[in-house]
N, C-alpha and C positions, 0 to 999 in steps of 0.2 A: 504493499500499500505503501503511497504518496503521502509525503507528508506539505503543508501549504502556509507558508505563513500568512495572516491578516491581521491588518489593523482595524478594530470596531471600536465605536464611542464608550464611553464607563457607563453606559444605561445599560447596553447590551452587555457589558463585559461584566456588571452584575447579575444582571439574568442569567448569564451563565451558571455563574459562581453560586448561585441560588439552587438549582437547577442539582447542578452536583454536589452538594453540600446536605439537600435534601433528600437525596438518594434518587430521586429521580433519574439521574443518570448516572453513571460511575465515571465519566471524564468530558471535560469541554468538548474533546473530538466526536463524541457520541451525539453531543448536542448541536454540533454544526453540522453533521452528518444528516441527523434527523430532519434539522430547518431546511437544509437545500435537497433533499430528498422530498418534503411539501412543497418548495417553490419548483421545483423539476414538474411534479404531480400539478401544481396547480395551472403552468404555463402550458402543459398539456390540456387541461381541462379548457382553459380560457381559447385555445387552438381549436379544439370542438366546439365549442360553442360558437367561433365565428366563423367556421364552417358552417353551422348550421344555420345561421344567421344569413350567408351568403348564398345558400341553398332555398333557403325560404325568400330573399328577396329577387331570386332569378326564378324562382317559379312563377311568378307572375300578378297580377293583382288580386290580391285577397277580396273579401266580403264583409263588411260588417256586422260582426254579431247580432246586432239589432236586429238587422234585417232578414236571420234565420233563428228557428229553434233550436235549441236543444237534441231535441228528436231529430231534425232533420241533419244534424251534424251529425249524432250516430249513426240513422239511415246511411249517409254519404261513406262515413266510415267502412261499417260493414261491407258496403260494396264494393272497394275499395279493396277491401280486404279479400273478399272471396274473389277478386278480378288478380289477386296477388301485385296490386298497387302501391300498398301500403310501405 
């Protein structure tokens, strides 16, 4: 495993130290590793959401929900599922 020296503000240093002191983590490296994993996962989710938004925008004009009933939305959804277009 590679080592990496980083500088962090005092507030984050205190946060990391508390996590180690309370036994939540056994080392500052563990805290940093978990934080980076969460950042990586967050970026992946954000990318997926952006892609879903892009697909939605490119799918064409939508309709106002005021103009359609919940039952009609469900009926159309079921039709799409049966047709394999969901």
